[in-house]
C-alpha positions, 0 to 999 in steps of 0.5 A: 720271727725268723725269714730266709733272706739270701745265700752268700757264695764266697771267692777269692775274686769277684769274677770268678765267683760270678763265672761260677755261679752263672755257670752253674745256674745258666742265669746272669748276675747283676752288679751288687756293689762296695760294703765299705765297712768290711772292704767287699764287693758283690754281685746279686741274683734275685730268688723271688723275695730273697736273693743269692750274694757273691761276695769277695774281698774288694781289692780297691778297698781300705782293709777294715780294722776287724775281720771281715764277715763270712770268714772272707779273710781266711777264705781260700779255693774255689768259689763255693757257698758258705753262709745263709742270711734270715732276716728279723724284725728286732737283731738285738732280741734275735742275737740275744736268743741266738747261739753264742758267737752270732756276733753284735749288731752293727749298723752297714749301708750300701748305696741307699740301702741300710741294715744292722747285722750281727757280725762276729767279732772274730768274722766265723758264724756258729756251728762252723757257719751252718748257723746263718748270719742275722740281718734286720733291714731299715728301709728297702730291701734289694731283692725287689730291686733285682731284674727277676731272671725266674730263680727261686730257691727250692731248698737249702740243705745244712748238714752238721755233726750237731743237726740236733743242737742246729735245729734247736738254734734255728727254731725260730724260723719256720721255712720248710725250704731250709732242710737240716741234716745230720753229716759233715759240715756243708751247705747245698742250694737246690735252686729253681731255673728255667733251665730246671733245678740247679745246685750251688754248694 
């Protein structure tokens, strides 16, 4: 069984990405930390039992000897919602059932957080990034540690030219908030906040 875990907003500079997300949602993000294995860093916003992650290459970290996740090595332009992540209890089994290119299991850590994640060899997830990254937490989840500002995911709308194929690939995810529609590749998150519903795309 797959469970929605978090959203990923990519950006070329973390301060810029955080400011963009804070302006769009009207809520402050909090410091996350560094990912030494990938040479990236992030800021976070709780979404109930899930969260939003703004992520960028960490200019102070050495470059890894492999492609970074979420296609960050080739990312350019303004901050935007690029990826989403689902959690599972058995990453190896989930990867075996996932489309080709979902990645291999890698053990990762940030501070005292521990997890395993499917990381594609080229940094690019299936269906042009419309298919989620797969994660298996090994210990505490980040969301309960974050301040609760009242934000909640209302809907994640994923459009893709092969919507039928993507729905088949997501058969293990039963979450009415996740909607797959036919159209040009795009992700749009509708987030309920104390200021009303806001959109990240």
